[in-house]
C-alpha positions as CSV (number, residue, x, y, z in Angstrom):
1,X,55.5,59.0,174.4
2,X,58.6,60.3,176.3
3,X,58.9,64.1,176.5
4,X,55.6,64.4,174.5
5,X,53.8,67.7,174.4
6,X,50.2,66.8,175.2
7,X,47.5,68.9,173.6
8,X,44.0,69.1,175.1
9,X,41.0,69.5,172.7
10,X,37.6,70.7,174.0
11,X,34.9,70.1,171.4
12,X,31.3,69.7,170.6
13,X,29.4,67.8,167.9
14,X,26.0,67.0,166.6
15,X,26.1,63.3,166.3
16,X,23.2,62.5,163.9
17,X,25.4,62.0,160.8
18,X,28.2,60.2,162.6
19,X,28.7,56.4,163.1
20,X,29.9,57.3,166.6
21,X,33.2,58.7,167.9
22,X,35.6,55.8,167.0
23,X,37.3,55.7,163.6
24,X,35.8,52.9,161.4
25,X,36.6,52.0,157.7
26,X,34.3,53.6,155.2
27,X,32.2,55.3,157.9
28,X,32.0,58.9,158.9
29,X,33.0,59.2,162.5
30,X,34.1,62.1,164.7
31,X,37.5,60.7,165.3
32,X,38.0,60.1,161.6
33,X,37.0,63.6,160.6
34,X,39.3,65.2,163.2
35,X,42.3,63.0,162.5
36,X,41.9,63.6,158.7
37,X,41.7,67.4,159.3
38,X,44.9,67.2,161.4
39,X,46.7,65.1,158.8
40,X,45.9,67.6,156.1
41,X,47.0,70.5,158.2
42,X,50.2,69.1,159.5
43,X,51.3,66.6,156.8
44,X,54.8,68.0,156.9
45,X,55.3,67.1,160.5
46,X,55.1,63.3,160.0
47,X,52.5,60.8,161.2
48,X,50.5,62.0,164.2
49,X,49.2,59.5,166.8
50,X,45.6,58.7,167.3
51,X,43.4,61.0,169.4
52,X,42.5,59.8,172.9
53,X,38.9,60.6,174.0
54,X,37.3,61.0,177.4
55,X,34.2,59.1,176.4
56,X,33.5,57.1,173.3
57,X,30.0,58.1,172.1
58,X,27.9,55.8,170.0
59,X,26.3,56.5,166.6
60,X,23.9,59.4,166.8
61,X,24.9,60.6,170.2
62,X,25.9,64.3,170.6
63,X,28.4,66.1,172.7
64,X,28.7,69.6,174.1
65,X,31.7,69.0,176.4
66,X,33.8,66.2,174.9
67,X,37.5,66.2,175.7
68,X,40.4,64.7,173.7
69,X,44.1,64.7,173.9
70,X,46.9,64.4,171.2
71,X,50.6,63.8,171.9
72,X,53.1,65.7,169.8
73,X,56.9,65.4,169.8
74,X,58.7,68.5,171.0
75,X,59.8,69.0,167.3
76,X,56.2,68.8,166.1
77,X,54.9,71.1,168.8
78,X,57.7,73.6,168.0
79,X,56.2,74.0,164.6
80,X,52.6,74.5,165.6
81,X,50.9,77.4,167.5
82,X,48.9,75.1,169.7
83,X,46.3,77.7,170.7
84,X,45.4,78.1,167.0
85,X,44.9,74.4,166.2
86,X,41.2,74.8,167.0
87,X,40.7,77.6,164.5
88,X,42.7,75.7,161.8
89,X,40.9,72.4,162.3
90,X,37.5,74.1,162.2
91,X,38.5,75.7,158.9
92,X,39.5,72.4,157.4
93,X,36.3,70.6,158.6
94,X,34.2,73.1,156.7
95,X,30.6,72.2,156.2
96,X,28.3,70.7,157.4
97,X,29.4,72.3,160.6
98,X,28.6,69.4,162.9
99,X,31.9,69.4,164.8
100,X,33.4,72.5,166.5
101,X,36.7,72.4,168.3
102,X,36.2,75.1,170.9
103,X,39.7,75.3,172.3
104,X,43.1,73.7,172.1
105,X,45.7,74.1,174.8
106,X,48.8,72.5,176.3
107,X,47.5,70.0,178.8
108,X,48.5,70.0,182.5
109,X,51.2,67.7,183.6
110,X,49.9,64.2,184.0
111,X,46.6,64.9,182.1
112,X,45.0,62.0,180.3
113,X,41.6,62.8,178.6
114,X,40.3,59.3,179.5
115,X,42.0,58.1,182.7
116,X,42.3,61.5,184.5
117,X,38.5,62.0,184.3
118,X,36.6,62.0,187.6
119,X,33.2,61.8,186.0
120,X,31.2,62.1,182.8
121,X,27.8,63.9,182.7
122,X,25.1,63.1,180.2
123,X,21.7,64.6,179.5
124,X,18.7,62.8,177.9
125,X,15.7,64.7,176.4
126,X,12.2,63.3,175.8
127,X,9.2,65.0,174.2
128,X,6.4,62.8,175.6
129,X,3.3,64.5,174.0
130,X,2.4,66.2,170.7
131,X,2.3,69.8,172.2
132,X,5.9,69.3,173.4
133,X,7.4,68.1,170.1
134,X,9.4,70.7,168.1
135,X,10.9,70.1,164.7
136,X,13.7,72.5,165.8
137,X,15.0,70.0,168.3
138,X,14.0,66.8,166.7
139,X,17.6,65.7,166.2
140,X,18.5,66.1,169.9
141,X,15.2,64.9,171.5
142,X,13.5,61.5,171.6
143,X,9.8,61.4,171.0
144,X,7.4,59.1,172.9
145,X,3.6,59.0,172.8
146,X,2.5,58.6,176.4
147,X,2.8,61.3,179.0
148,X,5.5,60.3,181.5
149,X,5.1,60.2,185.3
150,X,8.3,62.1,186.2
151,X,7.9,61.4,190.0
152,X,7.9,57.7,189.4
153,X,10.9,58.0,187.2
154,X,12.7,59.9,189.9
155,X,12.1,57.0,192.3
156,X,13.8,54.7,189.8
157,X,16.7,57.2,189.6
158,X,17.1,57.3,193.4
159,X,17.1,53.5,193.7
160,X,19.8,53.1,191.0
161,X,22.3,55.5,192.5
162,X,25.6,54.2,193.7
163,X,28.1,51.4,193.0
164,X,26.6,48.5,191.1
165,X,27.3,45.9,188.5
166,X,25.4,47.3,185.4
167,X,25.5,44.1,183.3
168,X,21.8,44.2,182.8
169,X,22.1,47.7,181.2
170,X,25.2,47.3,179.1
171,X,26.1,45.7,175.8
172,X,28.7,43.0,176.7
173,X,32.3,43.5,175.6
174,X,34.9,40.8,176.1
175,X,36.8,41.1,179.4
176,X,35.3,44.6,180.0
177,X,34.0,45.4,183.5
178,X,30.4,46.6,184.0
179,X,31.0,47.9,187.5
180,X,30.3,51.6,187.7
181,X,29.3,54.2,190.3
182,X,26.3,56.3,189.3
183,X,26.9,59.5,191.1
184,X,23.9,61.5,190.1
185,X,20.6,60.8,188.4
186,X,17.8,63.3,188.2
187,X,14.6,63.7,186.2
188,X,12.8,67.0,185.7
189,X,10.3,68.5,183.3
190,X,12.0,71.6,181.7
191,X,10.3,74.9,181.1
192,X,9.6,73.9,177.4
193,X,7.8,70.8,178.7
194,X,10.5,68.3,177.7
195,X,11.3,65.6,180.2
196,X,15.0,65.7,180.9
197,X,17.4,63.3,182.7
198,X,20.8,64.2,184.0
199,X,23.1,61.3,184.7
200,X,26.7,61.4,186.0
201,X,29.1,58.5,186.7
202,X,32.8,57.8,187.1
203,X,32.3,56.1,183.7
204,X,29.6,54.5,181.7
205,X,29.7,51.1,179.9
206,X,28.4,50.6,176.4
207,X,24.8,51.7,176.0
208,X,24.3,52.0,179.7
209,X,22.8,55.5,179.7
210,X,20.2,54.8,177.1
211,X,19.3,51.5,178.8
212,X,18.9,53.1,182.2
213,X,16.8,55.8,180.7
214,X,14.7,53.2,178.9
215,X,14.0,51.4,182.2
216,X,12.9,54.7,183.7
217,X,10.6,55.4,180.8
218,X,9.0,52.0,181.2
219,X,8.2,52.9,184.8
220,X,7.0,56.4,183.8
221,X,4.6,54.8,181.3
222,X,3.3,52.3,183.8
223,X,4.8,49.3,182.0
224,X,7.3,48.3,184.8
225,X,7.3,48.8,188.5
226,X,10.2,50.1,190.6
227,X,10.6,46.7,192.2
228,X,10.8,45.1,188.7
229,X,13.6,47.4,187.6
230,X,15.6,46.6,190.8
231,X,15.1,42.9,190.2
232,X,16.2,43.3,186.6
233,X,19.3,45.2,187.7
234,X,20.3,42.5,190.2
235,X,19.8,39.7,187.6
236,X,23.0,40.9,185.9
237,X,21.9,39.9,182.4
238,X,20.4,41.7,179.4
239,X,16.7,41.8,179.2
240,X,13.9,42.7,176.7
241,X,11.6,44.0,179.5
242,X,12.3,47.6,178.4
243,X,13.6,49.3,175.3
244,X,16.9,51.0,175.0
245,X,16.1,54.6,174.1
246,X,17.2,56.1,170.7
247,X,20.6,57.8,170.5
248,X,19.3,61.2,169.3
249,X,18.1,62.2,172.7
250,X,21.5,61.7,174.4
251,X,24.2,64.4,174.8
252,X,27.6,64.2,176.6
253,X,27.4,67.5,178.5
254,X,30.7,67.6,180.4
255,X,33.7,65.7,181.7
256,X,35.1,66.5,185.1
257,X,38.8,66.5,186.1
258,X,40.7,67.0,189.3
259,X,42.9,70.1,189.8
260,X,46.3,70.2,188.3
261,X,48.0,68.5,191.3
262,X,45.7,65.5,191.0
263,X,45.7,64.8,187.3
264,X,48.6,62.2,187.2
265,X,47.5,60.5,190.4
266,X,43.9,60.1,189.1
267,X,45.2,58.6,185.8
268,X,47.3,56.1,187.7
269,X,44.5,55.1,190.0
270,X,42.1,54.7,187.1
271,X,44.5,52.6,185.1
272,X,45.2,50.3,188.0
273,X,41.5,50.0,188.9
274,X,40.5,49.2,185.4
275,X,43.3,46.6,185.0
276,X,42.2,44.8,188.2
277,X,38.6,44.8,187.1
278,X,39.5,43.5,183.6
279,X,41.6,40.8,185.1
280,X,38.8,39.7,187.4
281,X,36.3,39.7,184.5
282,X,38.7,37.6,182.4
283,X,39.1,35.0,185.2
284,X,35.3,34.9,185.6
285,X,34.9,34.3,181.9
286,X,37.4,31.5,181.9
287,X,35.5,29.9,184.8
288,X,32.2,30.2,182.9
289,X,33.7,28.6,179.8
290,X,35.2,25.7,181.8
291,X,32.0,25.2,183.7
C-alpha cells in the first residue's frame, strides 16, 4: 500500500481455545478475533486490510512474543492514536482473556512482520512423570508417561542443527519449500522438573517443531536411536516412526528482527529467497507428476 502507515502489534495468546492463528469460517481464531475487534473499533474508517503475522501458529499452540503488522492509510492513521490501539483492542476482546495485545507502535521503515524476521524461537514443555505434572500448567505442558533421557535427546538436537530439507518433519503444502536452517536446539530439565526444549530457526514449516520434538522424545524414551532419526531425516518423506507431539506444549516465545537499518533489506532478501525456493519446488513437482 503506497504511503501506508504500518502499525506493529506485539501480542500474546493462550491457544487452547483457538483453531490456530489464521482466520477460518465459523471457527474461533486469533486473527479472526483481532480483526473483528478492529472492525468494531474503527468501523467509521472504512475497510481495514488483513493482519500480517510473523509466524502462523496451529490450533492449540500458544504465543508469548507474536508480532503482527497492519497497514493504514494516512487518513486512517490520522484518526487513530496508534499507541492506544492496544488498550482499545484489549477492551473490546473482553473475556475470556486469552489474547493480550501488549503494545502497538508505528513500525520502522521497511518493517514487515513476516519477511523482516531473522528468526522465530519456540519452547516446548513436557512433564514426563506423575510427580512433575501440575494441573496449573496442564494447558501449556504435554504429559508423557516414561521418564526421558535428556542427554540422549540433546544428542539428537545437536545432530539436527543447521540447514536441511525438513520434508520428513513437515506437513506438505503445495509448492512450499521445506528447506530451513535450525539455528538453535537445546533440551534441559527445568527447576520444576519439566523437560523443556528451545528451538530457533529462520522459519519453521508446518508442524516442524512438534515433529522434531516428537522424534527427540522417541529417542529419549528408547524407542528410536540417533542414527535412525538421522536416517529418517535424510529420507525426505513423512513417517510414522515417531509421534508428532500435541500442540498444547508449544509456545512461540519471540521473533527476532534486524536493527532499523536492516529491516527493508532483510524483507527483500527473504521474499526473493522464498520465491526462488517456491519456484524450484514447483518445477520438482511438475517433474514428479510427469515422471
